[in-house]
N, C-alpha and C positions, 0 to 999 in steps of 0.2 A: 301613244295615243294619250292626250292632256285631258284630263278630267274638266268637265264644264264648269263655268264659276257659278258660285252659289248652289252648288248642290249639295244638298242637305240630306240625301237618303241615309248617309251612315248614322246620322243622329235620329232618324225616325226609324230604321230598320237594322241598324248596324249591331254588332255584339254587344256592346254597352249601352245602347239605346234605353232599354227598359230601367237603368238605372239612374238616368239623369230626372231630376224634378222638371217641372215646366220652366221655372225661372232659369235654372242652369241650362236647358235647352234653348230657351229664348236668347241668353248670352251668348252661347256658342254658336249659334245660328248666324249671329252679326258678325264673327269672327272670318277671316278670308280661309279657305281650305289650304291643305296641304303646307303650313308654314309652322315652324317650330314654335312660335309663340302661341298658336293655338293649343299644341301640346301641353304647353306650360299653364295655361288657363284652365285645361281640363283637369292638370294634375292638382293645381290649387283648389278648384271646387272639390275635388276629392279629399283632400287634406280637410279642407274646412268641414266637410260631412264627417270624418273620422274623429275630427276634434270634438264635435257635437255628441257623438256618439259616446266619447270617452267620458264627457260631463255628465252624461245622463245615465251611464252604465253602473250598476251597483254590483255586478257578479265580477269578482276579482280574476276569474280564469278568462273570461271573456275580455276584461279591460287589459290583461296582460296581451292578448291576441292583438286587440285595436291598437295597443302601444307598437307592437311589432310591426302590424301594417303601416302605423305613422312613420316608424323610422323608415321602412322601404319607400314609402311615398315621398317623404323628403329627400331621400338619395336620388330617386328617380327625378324630382323636381331639380334636383341640384345639377344633375348631369344634363338636363334638358337645357337649363339656363347656360350650362357652360357651353353647350352646342350652339346656342342660339348667338352667344358672345363670339364664338369662332365663325359663325357663319356670316353675320352682319356686323360684327365690330362689338366694341365697349358698349355694353348697355348698363351704366352705373345706377339709373333709378331702379331698373328692376332687381339687379342683386343687392342693392340696399334694403329694397323693401322687403326681400326674403330674409335677410339677416335680422333685420329689426323685427319680424315676424318671429324668428327662430329664437331671439333673444327674449321677446315678449312671452312666449310660450315657456321658456326655461324659469323665468321669473315667477309666473303664474302658478307654475307646478313645483316651485322650488327645486328644480333640477340642477 
C-alpha cells in the first residue's frame, strides 16, 4: 500500500513532530514525502538548531554534548547525502553546499 500524496500526518503527530518549529514544519510540509532529499532537509534543520544551541550555551558539559550531537548529525547527513547520490545520481550542488558549510563552521570555531 502506497502512502497518499501530501500526507503530513507524521509532521503533525509523528515521533519528532513536537520538536519542529512552525517554520521548520511549514518548510517540511512543502517537501514530497518518502524521498531521501526530505530526510536531508530534516537533518539540516536539526543541525542548524544544534549550532544555534551551541552558540547560546554557557555550560561546558552541555556544550560538549551538543558538539557530540552535532558530530553525529553531520555523519547522518553525510550518509543521507551519499544515499541520495547513489539513488538519483550525482548531486554536486548539494554536496558542495554541505562541504562549504562544514568548512565555514570549522573556520568560525577555529577547528
